[in-house]
C-alpha positions as CSV (number, residue, x, y, z in Angstrom):
1,M,114.1,93.5,88.4
2,K,113.7,93.7,92.2
3,G,111.3,96.0,93.9
4,W,110.5,97.4,97.3
5,M,107.4,98.6,99.0
6,Y,108.2,101.0,101.8
7,I,106.6,103.2,104.5
8,L,108.0,106.5,105.5
9,L,107.3,108.6,108.6
10,C,106.9,112.3,107.6
11,S,107.8,115.2,109.8
12,D,104.1,115.9,110.4
13,G,103.6,112.4,111.8
14,S,101.8,111.1,108.7
15,Y,102.8,108.0,106.8
16,Y,103.8,107.8,103.1
17,T,103.7,104.5,101.3
18,G,105.6,104.0,98.1
19,S,107.4,101.5,95.8
20,T,110.7,101.6,93.9
21,N,113.3,99.5,92.1
22,N,116.2,101.1,94.0
23,M,115.5,101.6,97.7
24,D,118.6,103.5,98.6
25,K,118.3,106.0,95.7
26,R,114.6,106.6,96.3
27,Y,115.1,107.3,100.0
28,I,117.8,109.9,99.2
29,E,115.5,111.4,96.7
30,H,112.8,111.8,99.3
31,Q,115.2,113.3,101.8
32,N,116.4,115.8,99.2
33,G,112.9,116.9,98.3
34,K,113.0,115.2,94.9
35,G,110.7,112.4,95.8
36,A,106.9,112.6,95.8
37,N,105.1,116.0,96.2
38,Y,103.6,114.6,99.5
39,T,107.0,114.0,101.1
40,K,108.6,117.2,99.7
41,K,106.3,119.3,101.9
42,R,106.9,117.1,105.0
43,L,110.7,116.8,105.3
44,P,112.6,115.2,106.9
45,V,111.3,111.7,106.4
46,K,112.3,108.5,108.1
47,L,112.2,105.0,106.7
48,L,110.1,102.8,109.1
49,Y,109.4,99.7,107.1
50,Y,110.0,98.0,103.8
51,E,109.3,94.7,102.0
52,E,111.5,93.3,99.2
53,Y,110.1,91.6,96.2
54,S,111.7,89.8,93.2
55,R,109.7,92.0,90.8
56,I,108.9,95.7,90.8
57,D,105.3,95.1,89.6
58,T,104.7,93.0,92.8
59,A,106.0,95.8,94.9
60,F,103.8,98.3,93.1
61,Y,100.7,96.1,93.7
62,R,101.6,95.8,97.4
63,E,102.1,99.6,97.6
64,K,98.5,100.2,96.3
65,Q,97.2,97.6,98.7
66,V,98.8,99.1,101.8
67,Q,98.0,102.7,100.7
68,G,94.4,101.9,101.3
69,W,94.9,100.7,104.8
70,S,94.2,102.6,108.0
71,R,96.9,104.0,110.1
72,K,96.3,101.3,112.7
73,K,96.6,98.6,110.2
74,K,99.8,100.0,108.8
75,E,101.2,100.1,112.3
76,A,100.2,96.5,113.0
77,L,102.1,95.5,109.8
78,M,105.2,97.4,110.8
79,E,105.1,95.9,114.3
80,G,104.8,92.4,112.9
81,K,101.3,91.9,114.3
82,L,100.1,90.0,111.2
83,D,97.4,88.2,113.1
84,A,95.7,91.6,113.8
85,L,95.5,92.6,110.2
86,P,92.2,90.8,109.3
87,G,90.4,92.4,112.3
88,L,91.6,95.9,111.3
89,S,90.1,95.4,107.8
90,K,86.5,95.4,109.1
91,A,84.4,98.5,108.4
92,Y,82.9,100.2,111.5
93,R,79.4,99.4,110.2
94,D,80.2,95.7,110.2
95,I,81.3,95.6,113.9
96,K,78.5,94.7,116.2
């Protein structure tokens, strides 16, 4: 079963990262306030980015990975600046 990892822009300017096996249906659920509690309180939302996978479990794994990223790292991903991702993974204490 196919899966998608996606990033939404919420009305308060925050990002929401999720995964689903039906992108169209899930986006409509978010817009109608039937998605996650987080997005329900921050409507409307806008789909900014998604990745398609051949398996839903792979999309779920990717969701958990990206959820832990900083805002700047998520923005680099959405802008296709993949070469910048490793540098955005460094902790401030490691930068000298």
